[in-house]
C-alpha positions as CSV (number, residue, x, y, z in Angstrom):
1,M,134.8,65.2,96.9
2,G,131.9,66.8,95.8
3,P,132.3,68.1,92.3
4,E,129.7,71.2,92.6
5,A,131.3,71.7,96.0
6,T,134.9,71.6,94.7
7,I,134.2,74.2,91.7
8,L,132.8,76.4,94.5
9,L,135.8,76.5,96.4
10,M,137.8,77.5,93.0
11,Q,135.3,80.3,92.6
12,K,135.5,81.6,95.9
13,V,139.7,81.8,95.8
14,L,139.3,83.2,92.5
15,G,137.0,86.2,94.1
16,A,139.2,86.5,97.2
17,V,142.3,87.9,94.8
18,T,142.0,91.1,93.4
19,A,143.8,90.6,89.9
20,Q,144.8,92.7,87.3
21,D,145.8,90.2,85.3
22,D,146.3,86.1,85.2
23,A,149.5,86.1,86.7
24,D,148.2,88.0,89.9
25,H,146.2,84.8,90.5
26,L,146.7,82.0,93.1
27,P,148.1,78.8,91.5
28,L,145.8,75.9,92.4
29,I,146.5,72.0,92.0
30,V,143.1,70.4,92.3
31,H,142.6,66.5,93.2
32,Q,139.1,66.3,92.4
33,N,138.0,62.8,93.0
34,P,134.5,62.0,93.4
35,Q,135.5,58.5,94.2
36,V,136.7,59.2,97.8
37,P,134.6,56.4,100.1
38,S,131.2,57.9,101.4
39,R,131.6,59.6,104.5
40,I,128.0,59.4,105.6
41,K,128.4,55.5,104.8
42,A,131.4,55.0,107.0
43,L,130.3,57.2,109.8
44,L,126.7,57.1,109.9
45,E,125.6,53.6,108.0
46,G,128.5,51.5,109.1
47,G,130.2,49.2,106.8
48,G,131.2,51.8,104.6
49,E,134.7,51.7,103.2
50,D,137.5,53.6,105.3
51,P,138.1,57.0,103.4
52,G,140.9,57.8,105.3
53,P,143.8,55.7,103.1
54,V,142.6,57.5,100.1
55,L,142.8,61.1,101.4
56,A,146.0,60.0,102.3
57,A,147.0,58.8,98.7
58,M,145.4,62.2,97.1
59,A,147.8,64.3,100.1
60,Q,150.9,62.4,98.7
61,D,149.7,63.1,95.0
62,L,149.3,66.5,95.2
63,E,152.7,66.9,97.4
64,R,154.2,64.8,94.4
65,A,152.2,67.1,91.9
66,G,154.4,70.6,93.8
67,A,151.9,71.7,96.3
68,Q,153.2,73.6,98.9
69,A,150.1,73.4,101.4
70,L,146.8,70.7,101.7
71,A,143.5,72.4,102.1
72,M,140.2,70.0,102.0
73,P,136.9,71.5,101.4
74,C,134.8,68.8,103.1
75,N,133.9,69.1,106.7
76,T,133.0,65.6,107.7
77,A,136.4,64.7,106.2
78,H,138.2,66.3,108.6
79,H,137.4,63.1,110.6
80,Y,140.5,62.0,108.8
81,A,142.7,64.7,109.1
82,D,145.2,63.3,110.8
83,A,145.7,60.7,108.3
84,V,146.3,63.5,105.6
85,R,148.9,64.9,108.1
86,E,150.7,62.1,108.6
87,A,150.8,61.1,104.9
88,S,152.7,64.6,103.8
89,G,154.9,66.7,105.4
90,L,153.0,69.7,103.8
91,P,151.2,72.4,106.2
92,F,147.8,71.6,106.7
93,L,145.4,74.3,106.2
94,D,142.2,72.9,109.0
95,M,139.1,74.6,108.1
96,L,137.7,73.7,111.4
97,E,140.5,75.8,113.2
98,L,140.0,78.6,110.6
99,T,136.1,78.5,111.1
100,A,136.5,78.3,115.0
101,A,138.7,81.1,115.1
102,H,136.4,83.2,112.9
103,L,133.5,82.5,115.4
104,A,135.1,83.5,118.4
105,A,136.4,86.3,116.6
106,L,132.6,87.4,116.1
107,G,131.5,86.8,119.6
108,A,129.5,83.8,118.6
109,K,128.5,81.4,121.2
110,R,126.0,79.1,120.5
111,I,126.7,77.9,116.7
112,G,123.3,76.4,114.9
113,M,125.3,73.7,112.7
114,L,123.9,73.4,109.2
115,A,126.1,70.3,108.8
116,S,125.8,66.2,107.9
117,P,125.1,64.4,110.7
118,A,128.0,62.6,110.6
119,T,129.8,65.3,112.1
120,R,127.6,65.3,115.1
121,R,127.7,61.4,115.2
122,V,131.9,61.4,115.3
123,G,132.1,64.7,117.2
124,V,134.2,66.5,114.2
125,F,133.5,69.9,115.6
126,D,133.3,69.0,119.4
127,A,137.1,69.8,120.6
128,I,138.0,72.9,118.6
129,F,134.7,74.2,119.5
130,A,135.5,73.4,123.1
131,A,138.9,74.9,122.7
132,H,137.7,78.5,121.2
133,G,134.5,78.6,123.9
134,L,131.9,77.7,121.1
135,S,128.7,75.3,121.5
136,P,127.0,73.7,118.7
137,V,123.2,73.8,118.7
138,W,122.1,70.7,116.1
139,T,119.0,70.1,114.2
140,G,116.3,68.0,115.8
141,D,115.7,66.8,112.3
142,E,118.6,64.9,111.0
143,A,117.1,62.8,108.5
144,E,115.3,66.2,106.6
145,M,119.2,67.5,106.8
146,L,120.4,64.3,105.2
147,A,117.7,64.2,102.2
148,I,119.2,68.0,101.4
149,I,122.5,67.1,101.1
150,R,121.9,63.9,99.3
151,A,119.5,66.1,96.9
152,V,122.5,68.2,96.3
153,K,124.8,65.2,95.6
154,A,122.2,64.0,93.1
155,G,121.9,67.0,91.1
156,E,118.7,68.2,92.2
157,P,117.2,71.8,91.2
158,M,118.2,74.0,94.5
159,A,115.4,76.6,94.4
160,P,112.9,73.8,96.6
161,L,115.8,73.4,98.8
162,G,116.6,76.3,99.9
163,P,113.3,77.4,102.2
164,R,113.8,73.9,103.5
165,L,117.4,74.1,104.9
166,R,115.9,77.8,105.8
167,A,113.2,76.2,108.1
168,L,116.1,73.6,109.9
169,A,117.8,76.8,110.8
170,D,115.3,78.5,112.0
171,A,114.3,75.5,114.2
172,M,117.7,75.8,116.0
173,A,116.2,77.1,119.0
174,G,118.9,79.5,120.9
175,A,121.4,79.8,118.1
176,D,123.2,83.3,118.0
177,H,125.1,82.3,114.8
178,W,124.4,79.8,112.1
179,L,127.2,77.9,110.4
180,V,127.3,76.1,107.1
181,A,129.5,73.4,107.8
182,C,128.6,71.3,104.5
183,T,129.8,72.4,101.4
184,E,127.1,70.7,99.8
185,L,124.9,73.1,101.3
186,S,127.6,76.2,100.6
187,L,125.8,76.1,97.5
188,M,122.5,77.7,99.0
189,T,123.6,80.2,101.5
190,G,121.3,82.6,100.0
191,A,118.6,81.2,101.6
192,L,120.1,82.2,105.0
193,E,119.8,86.2,104.4
194,G,117.8,87.8,107.4
195,G,118.9,85.3,109.9
196,P,120.9,85.9,113.5
197,G,124.0,85.7,110.9
198,W,125.8,82.9,109.2
199,T,129.2,81.8,108.5
200,D,130.2,79.3,105.7
201,S,133.2,77.4,106.6
202,L,133.9,77.1,103.1
203,D,134.5,80.7,103.3
204,C,136.7,80.8,106.4
205,L,139.0,77.8,104.1
206,V,139.2,80.4,101.6
207,A,140.8,82.7,103.6
208,G,142.8,80.5,104.7
209,V,144.3,79.6,101.1
210,A,144.6,83.3,100.3
211,E,146.6,84.2,103.4
212,F,149.0,81.2,103.0
213,G,149.3,82.0,99.2
214,F,150.3,85.5,99.7
215,A,152.3,85.2,102.6
């Protein structure tokens, strides 16, 4: 959905493979569709077009193209994951489940959420976090978080955005681990070095893709 986030996913899958030749890499079928209706408009602002039917149609397109599993590198869009599952008989590599399992294995408990305010509004992570004994810690400045995400989508320079993201992370009192749970923010994780430790949900999805691909 986000063009740069999609490219980043592909780069990370490429980097996850120890390859000696082109044929050692995982084959990917990518449906790059920046025209998916805005999740922010639909979930935060109200009145936006429902992204669910478009995501379902994309899943069917990928199945017809020969995909063997589906992966959706957008945290907020997992609010519509059931529509994707119902549209296709393919396995769905759930980024939320992969992420929560990873965090629990680390021993993290209180997770500082670097995520679109829409994920909090609709409780995208609530059930899966509860199942793994995790508690989310949300920013007190959702307007700033949303402004950073919008700036990435608009193609603004990353250099001034990283410190702004880090300031939001540092202000999350009580968090013992940070989670990058927006693939636009995955483009600036370097700003998080030196903190209490962080996980990028995109990396968890990449690990799931690689595991499926080599199973």
